[in-house]
TORFI-411259 format. One record per atom (N, C-alpha, C): residue in one letter; residue number from 1; x, y, z. Coordinates in nm, 3 decimals. Last residue first. Example, Ala and Ser with C-alpha at 12.3 -4.5 7.8 and 13.67 -1.06 7.14 Angstrom:
<nufis>
   res     n      east     north        up
     s     2     1.285    -0.225     0.708
     s     2     1.367    -0.106     0.714
     s     2     1.290     0.003     0.787
     a     1     1.319    -0.569     0.780
     a     1     1.230    -0.450     0.780
     a     1     1.320    -0.330     0.780
</nufis>
This chain:
<nufis>
   res     n      east     north        up
     f   211     6.553     6.798     3.434
     f   211     6.560     6.746     3.303
     f   211     6.487     6.840     3.203
     a   210     6.477     6.963     3.645
     a   210     6.623     6.950     3.614
     a   210     6.643     6.898     3.468
     r   209     6.215     6.920     3.675
     r   209     6.253     7.054     3.624
     r   209     6.395     7.044     3.580
     d   208     6.210     6.657     3.769
     d   208     6.149     6.681     3.641
     d   208     6.203     6.817     3.586
     q   207     6.335     6.702     4.021
     q   207     6.403     6.623     3.922
     q   207     6.345     6.647     3.779
     e   206     6.135     6.856     4.140
     e   206     6.265     6.917     4.118
     e   206     6.342     6.840     4.009
     f   205     5.936     6.662     4.156
     f   205     5.911     6.784     4.082
     f   205     6.043     6.844     4.053
     g   204     6.054     6.471     4.335
     g   204     6.024     6.434     4.202
     g   204     6.009     6.551     4.106
     g   203     6.064     6.621     4.563
     g   203     6.186     6.576     4.506
     g   203     6.164     6.547     4.364
     s   202     5.795     6.656     4.617
     s   202     5.869     6.776     4.585
     s   202     6.003     6.738     4.517
     g   201     5.714     6.398     4.673
     g   201     5.656     6.468     4.552
     g   201     5.739     6.587     4.517
     a   200     5.863     6.345     4.899
     a   200     5.881     6.269     4.781
     a   200     5.838     6.334     4.655
     v   199     5.757     6.533     5.068
     v   199     5.898     6.538     5.043
     v   199     5.920     6.463     4.910
     g   198     5.488     6.440     5.081
     g   198     5.518     6.578     5.035
     g   198     5.657     6.590     4.988
     r   197     5.512     6.189     5.192
     r   197     5.461     6.207     5.051
     r   197     5.492     6.335     4.998
     d   196     5.606     6.267     5.440
     d   196     5.689     6.183     5.359
     d   196     5.643     6.198     5.212
     g   195     5.386     6.412     5.537
     g   195     5.510     6.478     5.516
     g   195     5.599     6.403     5.428
     s   194     5.190     6.214     5.558
     s   194     5.175     6.324     5.465
     s   194     5.303     6.396     5.435
     g   193     5.314     6.063     5.758
     g   193     5.287     6.004     5.628
     g   193     5.269     6.111     5.522
     a   192     5.304     6.242     5.970
     a   192     5.423     6.190     5.923
     a   192     5.420     6.133     5.786
     e   191     5.022     6.268     6.002
     e   191     5.105     6.383     5.966
     e   191     5.242     6.342     5.908
     t   190     4.965     6.008     6.080
     t   190     4.901     6.064     5.960
     t   190     4.982     6.185     5.908
     w   189     5.103     5.984     6.320
     w   189     5.132     5.900     6.203
     w   189     5.081     5.954     6.071
     a   188     4.972     6.179     6.476
     a   188     5.114     6.190     6.443
     a   188     5.155     6.106     6.325
     s   187     4.712     6.073     6.486
     s   187     4.735     6.204     6.421
     s   187     4.882     6.220     6.377
     g   186     4.766     5.839     6.627
     g   186     4.712     5.833     6.494
     g   186     4.731     5.956     6.416
     r   185     4.857     5.952     6.880
     r   185     4.946     5.868     6.790
     r   185     4.905     5.855     6.650
     e   184     4.621     6.073     6.953
     e   184     4.740     6.154     6.925
     e   184     4.834     6.080     6.840
     a   183     4.451     5.858     6.987
     a   183     4.419     5.958     6.894
     a   183     4.541     6.035     6.854
     g   182     4.587     5.724     7.201
     g   182     4.571     5.663     7.067
     g   182     4.539     5.761     6.959
     r   181     4.555     5.912     7.404
     r   181     4.691     5.883     7.355
     r   181     4.685     5.822     7.215
     e   180     4.274     5.899     7.433
     e   180     4.341     6.026     7.397
     e   180     4.480     6.005     7.342
     a   179     4.246     5.638     7.518
     a   179     4.190     5.681     7.395
     a   179     4.246     5.804     7.348
     t   178     4.388     5.667     7.765
     t   178     4.439     5.573     7.669
     t   178     4.385     5.609     7.528
     l   177     4.219     5.845     7.901
     l   177     4.357     5.879     7.875
     l   177     4.410     5.791     7.757
     a   176     3.991     5.691     7.917
     a   176     3.988     5.811     7.845
     a   176     4.124     5.858     7.803
     s   175     4.081     5.505     8.105
     s   175     4.041     5.455     7.964
     s   175     4.032     5.572     7.872
     v   174     4.129     5.646     8.321
     v   174     4.252     5.598     8.248
     v   174     4.214     5.540     8.114
     r   173     3.862     5.705     8.394
     r   173     3.960     5.818     8.356
     r   173     4.075     5.770     8.283
     e   172     3.756     5.464     8.453
     e   172     3.700     5.534     8.346
     e   172     3.800     5.648     8.303
     s   171     3.926     5.392     8.672
     s   171     3.925     5.304     8.555
     s   171     3.870     5.386     8.435
     l   170     3.865     5.586     8.862
     l   170     3.991     5.588     8.796
     l   170     3.996     5.508     8.675
     g   169     3.614     5.497     8.947
     g   169     3.624     5.615     8.874
     g   169     3.749     5.635     8.802
     r   168     3.705     5.262     9.084
     r   168     3.617     5.249     8.970
     r   168     3.617     5.376     8.879
     a   167     3.845     5.365     9.300
     a   167     3.915     5.295     9.190
     a   167     3.837     5.281     9.070
     d   166     3.821     5.661     9.465
     d   166     3.737     5.548     9.405
     d   166     3.803     5.490     9.291
     i   165     3.996     5.765     9.743
     i   165     3.986     5.768     9.596
     i   165     3.913     5.643     9.544
     g   164     4.066     5.780    10.010
     g   164     3.940     5.834     9.974
     g   164     3.916     5.846     9.822
     a   163     4.286     5.655    10.098
     a   163     4.304     5.792    10.058
     a   163     4.178     5.852    10.013
     r   162     4.188     5.393    10.122
     r   162     4.229     5.469    10.243
     r   162     4.237     5.616    10.217
     g   161     4.160     5.334     9.846
     g   161     4.041     5.353     9.922
     g   161     4.074     5.424    10.052
     l   160     4.435     5.318     9.780
     l   160     4.355     5.419     9.712
     l   160     4.229     5.444     9.792
     v   159     4.494     5.089     9.928
     v   159     4.558     5.212     9.957
     v   159     4.480     5.324     9.898
     e   158     4.336     4.896     9.793
     e   158     4.316     4.923     9.928
     e   158     4.376     5.060     9.980
     v   157     4.462     4.900     9.539
     v   157     4.321     4.951     9.554
     v   157     4.288     4.981     9.691
     a   156     4.701     4.786     9.611
     a   156     4.700     4.918     9.551
     a   156     4.563     4.986     9.562
     r   155     4.632     4.533     9.706
     r   155     4.680     4.628     9.806
     r   155     4.675     4.775     9.744
     s   154     4.329     4.408     9.550
     s   154     4.474     4.429     9.555
     s   154     4.507     4.538     9.658
     d   153     4.064     4.362     9.506
     d   153     4.127     4.303     9.621
     d   153     4.274     4.330     9.639
     p   152     3.994     4.470     9.260
     p   152     3.936     4.528     9.382
     p   152     4.003     4.477     9.511
     d   151     4.174     4.550     8.990
     d   151     4.171     4.436     9.083
     d   151     4.125     4.490     9.222
     a   150     4.203     4.766     8.838
     a   150     4.094     4.673     8.801
     a   150     4.076     4.556     8.899
     v   149     4.414     4.915     8.918
     v   149     4.282     4.953     8.970
     v   149     4.173     4.855     8.936
     l   148     4.618     4.782     8.766
     l   148     4.622     4.785     8.912
     l   148     4.485     4.819     8.965
     a   147     4.550     4.819     8.494
     a   147     4.558     4.678     8.555
     a   147     4.552     4.679     8.703
     a   146     4.576     5.094     8.476
     a   146     4.439     5.034     8.460
     a   146     4.437     4.889     8.511
     f   145     4.851     5.110     8.523
     f   145     4.760     5.177     8.609
     f   145     4.619     5.110     8.602
     l   144     4.942     4.981     8.295
     l   144     4.973     4.924     8.429
     l   144     4.882     4.987     8.519
     d   143     4.853     5.151     8.091
     d   143     4.826     5.016     8.083
     d   143     4.841     4.944     8.226
     p   142     4.974     5.407     8.157
     p   142     4.827     5.386     8.161
     p   142     4.783     5.239     8.168
     a   141     5.252     5.329     8.098
     a   141     5.202     5.359     8.232
     a   141     5.054     5.350     8.255
     d   140     5.245     5.054     7.853
     d   140     5.289     5.186     7.903
     d   140     5.231     5.213     8.042
     a   139     5.367     4.774     7.676
     a   139     5.276     4.826     7.773
     a   139     5.337     4.961     7.824
     a   138     5.429     4.761     7.323
     a   138     5.482     4.749     7.461
     a   138     5.377     4.818     7.562
     c   137     5.296     4.792     7.090
     c   137     5.403     4.691     7.089
     c   137     5.454     4.672     7.230
     g   136     4.935     4.812     7.075
     g   136     5.064     4.860     7.107
     g   136     5.169     4.756     7.118
     g   135     4.672     4.735     7.030
     g   135     4.762     4.744     6.916
     g   135     4.899     4.791     6.951
     r   134     4.513     4.697     7.241
     r   134     4.501     4.826     7.170
     r   134     4.599     4.843     7.063
     r   133     4.590     4.438     7.304
     r   133     4.459     4.465     7.255
     r   133     4.441     4.600     7.191
     r   132     4.854     4.486     7.400
     r   132     4.834     4.401     7.279
     r   132     4.691     4.429     7.219
     a   131     4.802     4.619     7.638
     a   131     4.872     4.689     7.536
     a   131     4.855     4.617     7.400
     r   130     4.662     4.428     7.781
     r   130     4.598     4.548     7.748
     r   130     4.665     4.619     7.633
     e   129     4.872     4.243     7.824
     e   129     4.761     4.210     7.739
     e   129     4.675     4.325     7.694
     r   128     5.040     4.399     7.989
     r   128     5.085     4.351     7.862
     r   128     4.970     4.319     7.769
     a   127     4.863     4.421     8.210
     a   127     4.915     4.542     8.143
     a   127     4.961     4.510     8.000
     r   126     4.831     4.162     8.293
     r   126     4.713     4.238     8.233
     r   126     4.758     4.363     8.160
     h   125     5.091     4.110     8.381
     h   125     5.040     4.036     8.277
     h   125     4.922     4.106     8.207
     l   124     5.097     4.290     8.600
     l   124     5.188     4.307     8.488
     l   124     5.146     4.229     8.369
     a   123     4.898     4.174     8.756
     a   123     4.872     4.308     8.698
     a   123     4.970     4.336     8.584
     a   122     5.003     3.924     8.822
     a   122     4.888     3.929     8.734
     a   122     4.867     4.068     8.680
     s   121     5.214     4.018     8.986
     s   121     5.245     3.944     8.858
     s   121     5.130     3.946     8.767
     a   120     5.058     4.119     9.189
     a   120     5.148     4.210     9.111
     a   120     5.186     4.145     8.978
     a   119     4.938     3.886     9.285
     a   119     4.856     3.995     9.242
     a   119     4.936     4.095     9.151
     p   118     5.157     3.733     9.369
     p   118     5.075     3.685     9.264
     p   118     4.985     3.798     9.204
     s   117     5.451     3.945     9.407
     s   117     5.330     3.882     9.461
     s   117     5.242     3.841     9.343
     w   116     5.776     3.859     9.299
     w   116     5.654     3.939     9.270
     w   116     5.540     3.864     9.339
     d   115     5.988     3.681     9.320
     d   115     5.993     3.805     9.400
     d   115     5.878     3.900     9.373
     g   114     5.853     3.444     9.172
     g   114     5.951     3.445     9.285
     g   114     5.937     3.571     9.369
     a   113     5.816     3.584     8.835
     a   113     5.795     3.483     8.944
     a   113     5.890     3.496     9.056
     d   112     5.914     3.762     8.653
     d   112     5.792     3.805     8.738
     d   112     5.770     3.707     8.853
     g   111     6.105     3.652     8.499
     g   111     6.139     3.754     8.597
     g   111     6.032     3.798     8.681
     a   110     5.902     3.583     8.234
     a   110     6.035     3.564     8.295
     a   110     6.064     3.682     8.385
     a   109     5.552     3.600     8.327
     a   109     5.659     3.626     8.232
     a   109     5.794     3.608     8.312
     p   108     5.365     3.346     8.490
     p   108     5.425     3.472     8.485
     p   108     5.531     3.479     8.376
     r   107     5.067     3.195     8.380
     r   107     5.211     3.173     8.393
     r   107     5.286     3.309     8.385
     p   106     4.778     3.367     8.532
     p   106     4.853     3.309     8.419
     p   106     5.005     3.286     8.454
     v   105     4.594     3.282     8.807
     v   105     4.700     3.373     8.759
     v   105     4.772     3.302     8.646
     v   104     4.288     3.259     8.911
     v   104     4.372     3.189     8.823
     v   104     4.470     3.292     8.756
     p   103     4.170     3.453     9.067
     p   103     4.229     3.343     9.137
     p   103     4.316     3.263     9.042
     h   102     4.111     3.748     9.088
     h   102     4.178     3.681     8.982
     h   102     4.240     3.559     9.031
     a   101     3.974     3.821     9.327
     a   101     3.916     3.856     9.201
     a   101     3.979     3.787     9.084
     g   100     4.141     3.744     9.528
     g   100     4.026     3.654     9.498
     g   100     3.960     3.692     9.375
     s    99     4.487     3.762     9.505
     s    99     4.352     3.833     9.479
     s    99     4.250     3.725     9.452
     d    98     4.759     3.817     9.743
     d    98     4.686     3.729     9.639
     d    98     4.558     3.803     9.616
     e    97     5.047     3.872     9.892
     e    97     4.936     3.943     9.829
     e    97     4.876     3.855     9.723
     v    96     5.144     3.706    10.185
     v    96     5.149     3.711    10.036
     v    96     5.026     3.776     9.980
     s    95     5.324     3.813    10.482
     s    95     5.202     3.757    10.407
     s    95     5.214     3.774    10.262
     g    94     5.527     3.947    10.587
     g    94     5.520     3.802    10.613
     g    94     5.397     3.736    10.544
     q    93     5.345     4.243    10.618
     q    93     5.486     4.177    10.631
     q    93     5.465     4.033    10.664
     w    92     5.107     4.358    10.652
     w    92     5.135     4.288    10.523
     w    92     5.267     4.209    10.531
     r    91     5.105     4.495    10.885
     r    91     5.026     4.368    10.882
     r    91     5.047     4.288    10.749
     l    90     5.251     4.716    10.813
     l    90     5.316     4.620    10.893
     l    90     5.237     4.491    10.892
     g    89     5.090     4.905    10.668
     g    89     5.162     4.799    10.598
     g    89     5.230     4.694    10.679
     y    88     5.005     5.094    10.853
     y    88     4.908     4.986    10.820
     y    88     4.984     4.873    10.746
     g    87     5.324     5.190    10.940
     g    87     5.182     5.190    10.983
     g    87     5.101     5.066    10.933
     i    86     5.565     5.193    10.834
     i    86     5.554     5.216    10.978
     i    86     5.420     5.216    11.029
     s    85     5.553     5.148    10.568
     s    85     5.652     5.068    10.638
     s    85     5.645     5.091    10.791
     r    84     5.342     5.337    10.481
     r    84     5.332     5.184    10.475
     r    84     5.424     5.118    10.569
     q    83     5.369     5.599    10.451
     q    83     5.356     5.551    10.588
     q    83     5.344     5.399    10.592
     v    82     5.375     5.636    10.178
     v    82     5.494     5.653    10.253
     v    82     5.488     5.590    10.391
     l    81     5.105     5.592    10.117
     l    81     5.204     5.505    10.061
     l    81     5.336     5.517    10.137
     y    80     4.988     5.819    10.244
     y    80     4.948     5.682    10.290
     y    80     5.058     5.579    10.241
     g    79     5.095     6.022    10.088
     g    79     5.122     6.018    10.236
     g    79     5.092     5.876    10.284
     l    78     4.994     5.974     9.839
     l    78     5.132     5.958     9.858
     l    78     5.174     5.949    10.010
     l    77     4.726     6.046     9.901
     l    77     4.763     5.912     9.852
     l    77     4.909     5.887     9.881
     r    76     4.755     6.319     9.960
     r    76     4.694     6.226    10.060
     r    76     4.732     6.086    10.031
     a    75     4.852     6.425     9.728
     a    75     4.933     6.431     9.853
     a    75     4.877     6.339     9.954
     l    74     4.628     6.368     9.553
     l    74     4.759     6.313     9.526
     l    74     4.857     6.306     9.661
     q    73     4.429     6.525     9.665
     q    73     4.418     6.383     9.652
     q    73     4.545     6.310     9.645
     p    72     4.556     6.789     9.640
     p    72     4.520     6.733     9.768
     p    72     4.499     6.585     9.769
     p    71     4.612     6.813     9.358
     p    71     4.718     6.806     9.453
     p    71     4.673     6.760     9.588
     g    70     4.356     6.603     9.182
     g    70     4.435     6.727     9.210
     g    70     4.535     6.708     9.324
     g    69     4.393     6.274     9.041
     g    69     4.321     6.392     9.091
     g    69     4.406     6.509     9.114
     v    68     4.480     6.058     8.883
     v    68     4.443     6.029     9.026
     v    68     4.362     6.154     9.082
     v    67     4.553     6.177     8.649
     v    67     4.435     6.086     8.651
     v    67     4.384     6.068     8.789
     a    66     4.799     6.291     8.721
     a    66     4.679     6.379     8.679
     a    66     4.554     6.302     8.690
     r    65     4.951     6.067     8.755
     r    65     4.925     6.155     8.873
     r    65     4.804     6.243     8.840
     v    64     4.962     5.975     8.506
     v    64     4.895     5.893     8.602
     v    64     4.862     5.983     8.719
     e    63     5.121     6.179     8.392
     e    63     4.981     6.163     8.340
     e    63     4.900     6.076     8.441
     p    62     5.368     6.168     8.517
     p    62     5.286     6.280     8.546
     p    62     5.140     6.260     8.500
     d    61     5.536     5.895     8.661
     d    61     5.453     5.929     8.547
     d    61     5.355     6.044     8.577
     q    60     5.684     5.832     8.894
     q    60     5.748     5.845     8.764
     q    60     5.660     5.903     8.655
     e    59     5.532     5.819     9.123
     e    59     5.652     5.894     9.125
     e    59     5.708     5.926     8.985
     l    58     5.328     5.646     9.045
     l    58     5.299     5.787     9.086
     l    58     5.415     5.877     9.081
     l    57     5.474     5.415     9.023
     l    57     5.412     5.467     8.903
     l    57     5.372     5.622     8.925
     s    56     5.559     5.358     9.285
     s    56     5.658     5.394     9.177
     s    56     5.593     5.453     9.054
     h    55     5.307     5.304     9.391
     h    55     5.392     5.413     9.447
     h    55     5.491     5.462     9.338
     l    54     5.219     5.084     9.247
     l    54     5.132     5.204     9.240
     l    54     5.227     5.324     9.286
     l    53     5.413     4.893     9.314
     l    53     5.393     4.944     9.178
     l    53     5.323     5.072     9.167
     h    52     5.361     4.866     9.585
     h    52     5.492     4.917     9.539
     h    52     5.483     4.968     9.396
     a    51     5.102     4.771     9.569
     a    51     5.119     4.897     9.632
     a    51     5.256     4.962     9.595
     t    50     5.146     4.521     9.459
     t    50     5.078     4.619     9.375
     t    50     5.093     4.759     9.430
     d    49     5.484     4.414     9.560
     d    49     5.328     4.394     9.544
     d    49     5.275     4.512     9.464
     v    48     5.761     4.211     9.585
     v    48     5.710     4.341     9.516
     v    48     5.555     4.316     9.504
     q    47     5.830     4.045     9.894
     q    47     5.789     4.045     9.750
     q    47     5.753     4.195     9.707
     r    46     5.941     4.102    10.136
     r    46     5.977     3.980    10.067
     r    46     5.945     3.978     9.922
     d    45     6.072     4.422    10.233
     d    45     5.955     4.336    10.202
     d    45     6.001     4.214    10.113
     g    44     6.250     4.617    10.302
     g    44     6.257     4.480    10.368
     g    44     6.143     4.388    10.333
     d    43     6.253     4.855    10.182
     d    43     6.157     4.840    10.286
     d    43     6.166     4.709    10.360
     r    42     6.436     4.803     9.971
     r    42     6.468     4.905    10.076
     r    42     6.381     4.892    10.201
     v    41     6.286     4.622     9.823
     v    41     6.414     4.583     9.883
     v    41     6.455     4.674     9.997
     a    40     6.071     4.785     9.732
     a    40     6.046     4.665     9.816
     a    40     6.175     4.614     9.888
     r    39     6.216     4.973     9.592
     r    39     6.141     5.018     9.707
     r    39     6.112     4.895     9.797
     r    38     6.317     4.825     9.377
     r    38     6.409     4.886     9.473
     r    38     6.339     4.923     9.601
     r    37     6.072     4.759     9.254
     r    37     6.158     4.638     9.305
     r    37     6.259     4.704     9.410
     a    36     5.989     4.998     9.166
     a    36     5.905     4.931     9.255
     a    36     5.989     4.815     9.328
     g    35     6.189     5.069     8.986
     g    35     6.172     5.146     9.105
     g    35     6.090     5.073     9.211
     a    34     6.138     4.876     8.785
     a    34     6.269     4.874     8.856
     a    34     6.258     4.951     8.990
     v    33     5.888     4.969     8.702
     v    33     5.897     4.838     8.768
     v    33     6.032     4.830     8.841
     v    32     5.954     5.218     8.602
     v    32     5.863     5.213     8.712
     v    32     5.874     5.074     8.778
     t    31     6.124     5.144     8.384
     t    31     6.179     5.230     8.497
     t    31     6.086     5.225     8.622
     a    30     5.933     5.023     8.229
     a    30     6.041     4.943     8.285
     a    30     6.114     5.011     8.396
     l    29     5.787     5.245     8.155
     l    29     5.726     5.153     8.251
     l    29     5.834     5.053     8.305
     e    28     5.961     5.362     7.971
     e    28     5.922     5.431     8.092
     e    28     5.865     5.344     8.200
     a    27     5.994     5.159     7.773
     a    27     6.111     5.210     7.855
     a    27     6.071     5.279     7.987
     g    26     5.725     4.916     7.799
     g    26     5.798     5.033     7.737
     g    26     5.906     5.075     7.823
     l    25     5.735     4.559     7.823
     l    25     5.715     4.685     7.879
     l    25     5.787     4.800     7.808
     g    24     5.818     4.310     7.746
     g    24     5.691     4.348     7.703
     g    24     5.644     4.486     7.758
     a    23     6.034     4.279     8.019
     a    23     5.982     4.206     7.895
     a    23     5.844     4.257     7.862
     a    22     6.142     4.378     8.244
     a    22     6.101     4.471     8.142
     a    22     6.045     4.411     8.019
     d    21     6.233     4.165     8.393
     d    21     6.128     4.237     8.440
     d    21     6.059     4.329     8.337
     q    20     6.458     4.102     8.215
     q    20     6.343     3.999     8.235
     q    20     6.220     4.078     8.287
     h    19     6.642     4.299     8.220
     h    19     6.576     4.267     8.090
     h    19     6.460     4.173     8.108
     p    18     6.705     4.330     8.489
     p    18     6.643     4.434     8.428
     p    18     6.576     4.397     8.297
     h    17     6.771     4.155     8.723
     h    17     6.689     4.111     8.613
     h    17     6.628     4.220     8.538
     a    16     6.874     4.403     8.942
     a    16     6.831     4.264     8.931
     a    16     6.736     4.242     8.811
     g    15     7.151     4.584     8.903
     g    15     7.010     4.590     8.864
     g    15     6.962     4.453     8.845
     q    14     7.412     4.563     8.986
     q    14     7.382     4.577     8.839
     q    14     7.246     4.592     8.803
     s    13     7.380     4.537     9.253
     s    13     7.468     4.640     9.202
     s    13     7.445     4.663     9.056
     e    12     7.225     4.310     9.283
     e    12     7.168     4.433     9.321
     e    12     7.253     4.555     9.262
     p    11     7.382     4.095     9.188
     p    11     7.255     4.128     9.125
     p    11     7.210     4.269     9.156
     a    10     7.730     4.122     9.128
     a    10     7.621     4.122     9.227
     a    10     7.490     4.174     9.169
     a     9     7.872     3.926     8.874
     a     9     7.834     4.049     8.929
     a     9     7.723     4.033     9.026
     p     8     8.134     3.682     8.886
     p     8     7.992     3.711     8.878
     p     8     7.961     3.844     8.938
     r     7     8.429     3.718     8.695
     r     7     8.365     3.717     8.835
     r     7     8.221     3.759     8.817
     a     6     8.549     3.484     8.468
     a     6     8.473     3.601     8.487
     a     6     8.413     3.600     8.629
     t     5     8.871     3.356     8.466
     t     5     8.732     3.321     8.495
     t     5     8.664     3.454     8.534
     r     4     9.129     3.248     8.272
     r     4     9.063     3.366     8.322
     r     4     8.920     3.331     8.344
     s     3     9.382     3.022     8.347
     s     3     9.259     3.042     8.282
     s     3     9.190     3.166     8.349
     q     2     9.734     3.070     8.313
     q     2     9.614     3.062     8.401
     q     2     9.492     3.092     8.322
     m     1     9.981     2.869     8.194
     m     1     9.894     2.978     8.166
     m     1     9.766     2.970     8.238
</nufis>
């Protein structure tokens, strides 16, 4: 009787490390991270960097696009990101994106090491930390965007500057977006709690009438 041996799946065909890269990230942000990885592979880059993350974030999240600005600013920024592989980004090939602003990079989460630049790995870490500080169970798109624009030496901020967009102004806007989201969540929880109490009270009243 021949023993059955499972054939190993090709990493790219199955999606490389989806559960590892997505650790501590919400579902939408996990999609952003997967998109950044695919873009780096497609462009032939050795590592996923903060510019890849920024590009994927803009493609996937409408709220982040709104924070960046109106259609002219967004079109200019996306134009610079698209030109990366044939223009200014050529000087990045073969080099590692690191950040003098964050020289001590915490130990990367599983899946972040190896194929993520130190600056991108640090941004993912800061996004998770930001989510924990606001009481969230997983990082979302504004968390990652805030982490990206907080590093003045990152490639993401360099591209923003090329497009004429001030990263410091974006930090203020994304903080306002996070506060707005938190208020909406709090309102939704309050309404849900009131609804549950109302249903319970109504059921109790009907039972009293039945007796």
